[in-house]
One Martini backbone bead per residue (centre of mass of N, CA, C, O) as a GRO file, in nm:
protein
  338
    1MET     BB    1   5.813 -12.303  16.126
    2ASN     BB    2   6.135 -12.359  16.053
    3VAL     BB    3   6.426 -12.450  16.032
    4LEU     BB    4   6.728 -12.340  15.982
    5GLY     BB    5   6.908 -12.242  15.704
    6PRO     BB    6   7.144 -12.195  15.497
    7THR     BB    7   7.307 -11.965  15.332
    8PRO     BB    8   7.414 -11.826  15.087
    9SER     BB    9   7.707 -11.676  14.978
   10SER     BB   10   7.579 -11.428  15.019
   11THR     BB   11   7.502 -11.138  15.186
   12HIS     BB   12   7.313 -11.118  15.493
   13TYR     BB   13   7.046 -10.990  15.714
   14CYS     BB   14   6.898 -10.950  15.999
   15CYS     BB   15   6.561 -10.874  16.074
   16VAL     BB   16   6.624 -10.772  16.376
   17CYS     BB   17   6.951 -10.656  16.406
   18GLY     BB   18   7.141 -10.645  16.122
   19ASN     BB   19   7.316 -10.870  16.121
   20GLU     BB   20   7.490 -11.105  16.006
   21SER     BB   21   7.391 -11.392  15.859
   22LYS     BB   22   7.352 -11.766  15.889
   23PHE     BB   23   7.040 -11.775  15.825
   24ARG     BB   24   6.731 -11.920  15.695
   25CYS     BB   25   6.423 -11.971  15.607
   26SER     BB   26   6.308 -12.287  15.500
   27SER     BB   27   6.025 -12.217  15.388
   28CYS     BB   28   6.073 -11.930  15.215
   29GLN     BB   29   6.376 -11.815  15.171
   30VAL     BB   30   6.382 -11.490  15.267
   31ALA     BB   31   6.449 -11.485  15.559
   32TYR     BB   32   6.695 -11.355  15.793
   33TYR     BB   33   6.925 -11.495  16.053
   34CYS     BB   34   7.145 -11.521  16.340
   35SER     BB   35   6.908 -11.680  16.500
   36LYS     BB   36   6.658 -11.857  16.649
   37SER     BB   37   6.552 -11.637  16.842
   38HIS     BB   38   6.498 -11.429  16.609
   39GLN     BB   39   6.300 -11.600  16.456
   40ILE     BB   40   6.086 -11.623  16.677
   41GLU     BB   41   6.042 -11.320  16.719
   42ASP     BB   42   5.955 -11.258  16.420
   43TRP     BB   43   5.722 -11.454  16.401
   44ARG     BB   44   5.545 -11.312  16.616
   45ARG     BB   45   5.550 -11.025  16.486
   46GLN     BB   46   5.549 -11.090  16.125
   47HIS     BB   47   5.648 -11.353  15.958
   48ARG     BB   48   5.416 -11.551  15.948
   49GLU     BB   49   5.246 -11.422  15.719
   50GLN     BB   50   5.474 -11.403  15.508
   51CYS     BB   51   5.542 -11.706  15.494
   52ILE     BB   52   5.268 -11.810  15.398
   53ILE     BB   53   5.263 -11.649  15.136
   54GLN     BB   54   5.522 -11.766  15.011
   55GLN     BB   55   5.428 -12.061  15.008
   56LYS     BB   56   5.182 -12.016  14.825
   57LEU     BB   57   5.340 -11.909  14.583
   58LYS     BB   58   5.504 -12.167  14.539
   59GLU     BB   59   5.262 -12.352  14.487
   60LEU     BB   60   5.158 -12.199  14.237
   61ASP     BB   61   5.414 -12.232  14.069
   62MET     BB   62   5.412 -12.543  14.066
   63ALA     BB   63   5.135 -12.571  13.936
   64GLN     BB   64   5.203 -12.423  13.673
   65VAL     BB   65   5.430 -12.609  13.582
   66GLU     BB   66   5.260 -12.867  13.573
   67MET     BB   67   5.050 -12.769  13.368
   68GLU     BB   68   5.260 -12.709  13.139
   69ARG     BB   69   5.360 -13.021  13.133
   70SER     BB   70   5.104 -13.113  13.053
   71PRO     BB   71   4.928 -13.263  12.797
   72MET     BB   72   4.688 -13.049  12.811
   73SER     BB   73   4.867 -12.794  12.695
   74GLY     BB   74   4.856 -12.939  12.427
   75THR     BB   75   4.842 -13.094  12.140
   76ARG     BB   76   4.590 -13.355  12.088
   77THR     BB   77   4.453 -13.664  12.088
   78VAL     BB   78   4.110 -13.756  12.116
   79ASN     BB   79   3.925 -13.975  12.283
   80PRO     BB   80   3.582 -14.021  12.250
   81ASN     BB   81   3.571 -14.219  12.523
   82GLN     BB   82   3.681 -13.972  12.671
   83VAL     BB   83   3.734 -13.740  12.893
   84ASP     BB   84   3.766 -13.395  12.885
   85LEU     BB   85   3.981 -13.245  13.105
   86THR     BB   86   3.956 -12.941  13.010
   87GLN     BB   87   3.639 -12.941  13.122
   88ALA     BB   88   3.711 -12.943  13.392
   89ALA     BB   89   3.802 -12.851  13.674
   90PRO     BB   90   4.005 -12.657  13.809
   91PHE     BB   91   4.262 -12.604  13.989
   92ILE     BB   92   4.314 -12.746  14.315
   93ASP     BB   93   4.456 -12.800  14.619
   94SER     BB   94   4.351 -13.108  14.662
   95GLN     BB   95   4.550 -13.228  14.425
   96ARG     BB   96   4.776 -13.138  14.635
   97PRO     BB   97   5.014 -13.108  14.851
   98SER     BB   98   5.111 -12.927  15.109
   99THR     BB   99   5.333 -12.744  15.260
  100PHE     BB  100   5.573 -12.801  15.539
  101PRO     BB  101   5.726 -12.783  15.835
  102VAL     BB  102   6.026 -12.923  15.989
  103ILE     BB  103   6.143 -13.022  16.291
  104ASP     BB  104   6.472 -13.040  16.439
  105ARG     BB  105   6.584 -13.149  16.737
  106VAL     BB  106   6.897 -13.127  16.700
  107ASN     BB  107   6.885 -12.792  16.658
  108LEU     BB  108   6.796 -12.781  16.960
  109VAL     BB  109   6.848 -12.684  17.291
  110SER     BB  110   6.542 -12.688  17.400
  111LEU     BB  111   6.226 -12.765  17.505
  112GLN     BB  112   6.115 -12.478  17.489
  113GLU     BB  113   6.176 -12.427  17.192
  114LEU     BB  114   6.006 -12.658  17.085
  115SER     BB  115   5.739 -12.571  17.209
  116ASP     BB  116   5.712 -12.295  17.066
  117MET     BB  117   5.709 -12.405  16.773
  118MET     BB  118   5.463 -12.600  16.806
  119LEU     BB  119   5.252 -12.391  16.887
  120LEU     BB  120   5.264 -12.240  16.618
  121ASP     BB  121   5.176 -12.475  16.443
  122LEU     BB  122   4.899 -12.521  16.576
  123GLU     BB  123   4.797 -12.234  16.509
  124ASN     BB  124   4.844 -12.251  16.184
  125ARG     BB  125   4.786 -12.601  16.114
  126ASN     BB  126   4.716 -12.820  16.363
  127PHE     BB  127   5.026 -12.913  16.336
  128SER     BB  128   5.330 -13.113  16.420
  129VAL     BB  129   5.678 -13.174  16.313
  130VAL     BB  130   5.932 -13.410  16.444
  131ASP     BB  131   6.260 -13.481  16.423
  132ASN     BB  132   6.448 -13.662  16.634
  133PHE     BB  133   6.305 -13.691  16.920
  134VAL     BB  134   6.447 -13.968  16.945
  135GLU     BB  135   6.697 -14.149  16.989
  136GLU     BB  136   6.814 -14.416  16.813
  137ARG     BB  137   6.876 -14.614  17.039
  138LEU     BB  138   6.597 -14.608  17.179
  139LEU     BB  139   6.428 -14.678  16.931
  140GLY     BB  140   6.547 -14.960  16.890
  141GLN     BB  141   6.440 -15.069  17.163
  142VAL     BB  142   6.144 -15.021  17.109
  143MET     BB  143   6.125 -15.203  16.856
  144GLU     BB  144   6.200 -15.464  16.999
  145GLU     BB  145   5.957 -15.468  17.190
  146VAL     BB  146   5.735 -15.455  16.974
  147ARG     BB  147   5.815 -15.703  16.809
  148LYS     BB  148   5.784 -15.907  17.037
  149LEU     BB  149   5.485 -15.851  17.096
  150TYR     BB  150   5.385 -15.916  16.804
  151GLU     BB  151   5.522 -16.218  16.771
  152GLU     BB  152   5.468 -16.347  17.093
  153THR     BB  153   5.167 -16.248  17.083
  154THR     BB  154   4.787 -16.190  17.111
  155SER     BB  155   4.723 -15.869  17.163
  156PHE     BB  156   4.658 -15.808  16.876
  157GLN     BB  157   4.394 -15.607  16.736
  158PRO     BB  158   4.153 -15.482  16.578
  159GLY     BB  159   4.055 -15.187  16.513
  160GLN     BB  160   3.851 -14.927  16.613
  161LEU     BB  161   3.590 -14.718  16.619
  162THR     BB  162   3.442 -14.412  16.719
  163SER     BB  163   3.194 -14.538  16.684
  164ILE     BB  164   2.875 -14.660  16.803
  165ASN     BB  165   2.717 -14.937  16.900
  166LYS     BB  166   2.379 -14.953  16.959
  167ASN     BB  167   2.362 -15.241  17.093
  168SER     BB  168   2.635 -15.243  17.288
  169GLY     BB  169   2.792 -14.948  17.340
  170HIS     BB  170   3.041 -14.996  17.165
  171PRO     BB  171   3.283 -14.989  16.971
  172ALA     BB  172   3.313 -15.030  16.649
  173GLN     BB  173   3.390 -15.255  16.429
  174ALA     BB  174   3.619 -15.274  16.184
  175ASN     BB  175   3.646 -15.249  15.864
  176LYS     BB  176   3.911 -15.325  15.659
  177GLU     BB  177   3.837 -15.099  15.450
  178VAL     BB  178   3.873 -14.875  15.679
  179ARG     BB  179   4.038 -15.058  15.907
  180GLY     BB  180   4.374 -15.241  15.924
  181ASP     BB  181   4.478 -15.236  16.202
  182LEU     BB  182   4.686 -15.338  16.475
  183VAL     BB  183   4.623 -15.346  16.837
  184THR     BB  184   4.762 -15.223  17.153
  185TRP     BB  185   4.781 -15.183  17.511
  186VAL     BB  186   5.009 -14.978  17.711
  187ASP     BB  187   5.167 -15.013  18.035
  188SER     BB  188   5.359 -15.035  18.327
  189THR     BB  189   5.172 -15.264  18.445
  190THR     BB  190   5.119 -15.472  18.205
  191TYR     BB  191   5.431 -15.380  18.079
  192PRO     BB  192   5.720 -15.364  18.251
  193GLU     BB  193   5.931 -15.453  18.017
  194MET     BB  194   5.863 -15.171  17.855
  195LYS     BB  195   6.088 -14.936  17.915
  196SER     BB  196   6.155 -14.787  17.650
  197LEU     BB  197   5.875 -14.700  17.572
  198MET     BB  198   5.817 -14.536  17.834
  199SER     BB  199   6.053 -14.342  17.795
  200ALA     BB  200   5.951 -14.215  17.530
  201VAL     BB  201   5.679 -14.116  17.649
  202ARG     BB  202   5.801 -13.923  17.861
  203ARG     BB  203   5.898 -13.720  17.652
  204THR     BB  204   5.613 -13.642  17.565
  205ASP     BB  205   5.509 -13.553  17.838
  206GLU     BB  206   5.708 -13.317  17.871
  207LEU     BB  207   5.621 -13.160  17.623
  208ILE     BB  208   5.316 -13.123  17.688
  209ALA     BB  209   5.362 -12.985  17.958
  210MET     BB  210   5.505 -12.742  17.836
  211MET     BB  211   5.277 -12.654  17.635
  212SER     BB  212   5.051 -12.635  17.887
  213SER     BB  213   5.185 -12.422  18.026
  214ASP     BB  214   5.048 -12.128  18.111
  215GLN     BB  215   4.814 -12.156  17.899
  216LYS     BB  216   4.921 -12.203  17.594
  217LEU     BB  217   4.677 -12.389  17.550
  218VAL     BB  218   4.412 -12.278  17.423
  219GLY     BB  219   4.117 -12.415  17.573
  220CYS     BB  220   4.303 -12.597  17.771
  221ASN     BB  221   4.357 -12.875  18.028
  222ILE     BB  222   4.639 -13.068  18.078
  223ARG     BB  223   4.669 -13.384  18.303
  224SER     BB  224   4.625 -13.630  18.099
  225ARG     BB  225   4.624 -13.975  17.971
  226SER     BB  226   4.663 -14.235  17.792
  227SER     BB  227   4.742 -14.502  17.689
  228VAL     BB  228   4.936 -14.703  17.482
  229MET     BB  229   4.928 -14.725  17.133
  230VAL     BB  230   4.999 -15.008  16.941
  231ALA     BB  231   5.072 -15.010  16.587
  232CYS     BB  232   4.988 -15.222  16.293
  233TYR     BB  233   5.054 -15.232  15.954
  234PRO     BB  234   5.069 -15.539  15.760
  235GLY     BB  235   4.999 -15.451  15.488
  236GLN     BB  236   4.832 -15.511  15.192
  237GLY     BB  237   4.681 -15.218  15.193
  238THR     BB  238   4.648 -15.108  15.459
  239ARG     BB  239   4.415 -14.884  15.635
  240TYR     BB  240   4.274 -14.541  15.715
  241LYS     BB  241   4.021 -14.370  15.685
  242ARG     BB  242   3.870 -14.095  15.708
  243HIS     BB  243   3.905 -13.907  16.023
  244VAL     BB  244   3.825 -13.854  16.373
  245ASP     BB  245   3.918 -13.902  16.690
  246ASN     BB  246   3.717 -13.654  16.831
  247PRO     BB  247   3.373 -13.612  16.767
  248TYR     BB  248   3.242 -13.649  17.096
  249LYS     BB  249   3.382 -13.532  17.345
  250ASP     BB  250   3.598 -13.740  17.526
  251GLY     BB  251   3.883 -13.544  17.588
  252ARG     BB  252   4.052 -13.543  17.346
  253LYS     BB  253   4.307 -13.309  17.230
  254LEU     BB  254   4.583 -13.471  17.180
  255THR     BB  255   4.783 -13.612  16.924
  256THR     BB  256   5.033 -13.874  16.928
  257ILE     BB  257   5.308 -13.974  16.702
  258LEU     BB  258   5.545 -14.250  16.684
  259TYR     BB  259   5.785 -14.361  16.471
  260LEU     BB  260   5.938 -14.715  16.383
  261ASN     BB  261   6.060 -14.687  16.071
  262GLU     BB  262   6.305 -14.832  15.914
  263ASN     BB  263   6.380 -14.773  15.601
  264TYR     BB  264   6.151 -14.584  15.484
  265ASP     BB  265   5.954 -14.591  15.170
  266ALA     BB  266   5.681 -14.427  15.064
  267THR     BB  267   5.686 -14.477  14.759
  268ARG     BB  268   5.682 -14.797  14.812
  269ASP     BB  269   5.520 -14.841  15.111
  270GLY     BB  270   5.357 -14.613  15.206
  271GLY     BB  271   5.164 -14.494  15.483
  272VAL     BB  272   5.060 -14.216  15.468
  273LEU     BB  273   4.984 -13.921  15.629
  274ARG     BB  274   4.670 -13.750  15.598
  275ILE     BB  275   4.605 -13.402  15.635
  276TYR     BB  276   4.330 -13.199  15.670
  277LYS     BB  277   4.167 -12.939  15.618
  278PRO     BB  278   3.873 -12.842  15.756
  279ASP     BB  279   3.757 -12.746  15.455
  280GLY     BB  280   3.905 -12.940  15.229
  281SER     BB  281   4.105 -12.774  15.030
  282SER     BB  282   4.347 -12.945  15.162
  283PHE     BB  283   4.672 -13.115  15.213
  284TYR     BB  284   4.886 -13.334  15.405
  285GLU     BB  285   5.202 -13.521  15.382
  286ILE     BB  286   5.324 -13.786  15.607
  287GLU     BB  287   5.597 -13.959  15.677
  288PRO     BB  288   5.684 -14.274  15.852
  289VAL     BB  289   5.953 -14.203  16.005
  290PHE     BB  290   6.213 -14.248  16.194
  291GLY     BB  291   6.151 -14.051  16.483
  292ARG     BB  292   5.874 -13.929  16.425
  293LEU     BB  293   5.675 -13.654  16.539
  294ILE     BB  294   5.322 -13.609  16.600
  295VAL     BB  295   5.107 -13.318  16.650
  296PHE     BB  296   4.744 -13.304  16.710
  297TRP     BB  297   4.433 -13.239  16.691
  298SER     BB  298   4.152 -13.449  16.782
  299ASP     BB  299   3.956 -13.291  16.630
  300ASN     BB  300   3.799 -13.125  16.355
  301ARG     BB  301   4.079 -12.988  16.265
  302THR     BB  302   4.198 -13.312  16.196
  303PRO     BB  303   4.149 -13.467  15.943
  304HIS     BB  304   4.236 -13.818  15.865
  305GLU     BB  305   4.473 -14.053  15.701
  306VAL     BB  306   4.577 -14.382  15.597
  307LEU     BB  307   4.748 -14.496  15.360
  308PRO     BB  308   4.839 -14.750  15.193
  309SER     BB  309   5.013 -15.042  15.303
  310TYR     BB  310   5.319 -15.253  15.196
  311ARG     BB  311   5.426 -15.261  15.492
  312GLU     BB  312   5.529 -15.263  15.787
  313ARG     BB  313   5.370 -15.033  16.033
  314PHE     BB  314   5.495 -14.850  16.307
  315ALA     BB  315   5.330 -14.719  16.614
  316ILE     BB  316   5.287 -14.466  16.870
  317SER     BB  317   5.000 -14.367  17.072
  318VAL     BB  318   4.878 -14.057  17.226
  319TRP     BB  319   4.632 -13.915  17.451
  320TYR     BB  320   4.537 -13.585  17.551
  321PHE     BB  321   4.356 -13.443  17.818
  322ASP     BB  322   4.086 -13.258  17.890
  323THR     BB  323   3.958 -13.213  18.191
  324LYS     BB  324   3.664 -13.118  18.145
  325GLU     BB  325   3.585 -13.299  17.907
  326ARG     BB  326   3.650 -13.562  18.053
  327ASN     BB  327   3.451 -13.528  18.293
  328ASP     BB  328   3.194 -13.492  18.088
  329ALA     BB  329   3.217 -13.759  17.989
  330LEU     BB  330   3.050 -14.061  17.961
  331SER     BB  331   3.310 -14.185  17.823
  332GLY     BB  332   3.636 -14.375  17.831
  333VAL     BB  333   3.967 -14.370  17.881
  334SER     BB  334   4.202 -14.451  18.078
  335ALA     BB  335   4.401 -14.261  18.290
  336THR     BB  336   4.726 -14.100  18.308
  337ASN     BB  337   4.923 -13.935  18.493
  338LEU     BB  338   5.174 -13.687  18.448
   0.00000   0.00000   0.00000
């Protein structure tokens, strides 16, 4: 479910109360509502399935237009040394990214409203994207702290893999071809001067606590989290190939990423986060823009990768633990109570 967009000039009526509408669903652009509360009510009642169907129809229409515009659709001279692409497999979803809604925090009144919308996103597509999650002033201060830590210390080290080295028993060191980011771990004890960063993370703590209250996150009980991982992809095509954060049930249930990249142009700079559907049928591409928060399941529901980055790309990540799985895990990262 996306934030509501303005209606066209013609008159339309709310799907819930029948009053004249001021907004329409920005995802399908079919359903109209007089308020966000009525959109949420209708989403839970019946619009969710209708919206997904409409989005899929739009994707198919776009695919058809693209195929019709392709050189393969007309008469052409074929190089005998090239493969005839018309004989290849037909168009499949994985050849292009799927569309998805983005929530704008600015348009929402309460943290509860944001929590409700994100829970629906997790239920429907296993991840949720929120723009303007933290105000620009605070984000600028966070970036200043991160930049200073990156440039004036030696704390950043190559990221490790989730697989375990059989000889040492520790996480395997990443080959740069697989994972090229540099990371360091931050908490209020080791880096008390990074007050803005910890303030931003507390916003995420409050959101996850709201989402997990009253057992709204079905199948998990979140009461703690990891320290904060600060990551930089230093450009030059560095990436992180397809992986799952928690393939071994180490307790991590939700992954959160907050992007710190001002004036970032993914078309030029790369570094897009690509999240795959569990069955691999298609994927979503999420640009790492300034102030964007992503929340997704840490387990096999969301395999993902970071595509090659061609300029410095900064983000802070936090993992939120399921209490039982965390307690049952043989090893893990030290937790910080919410």
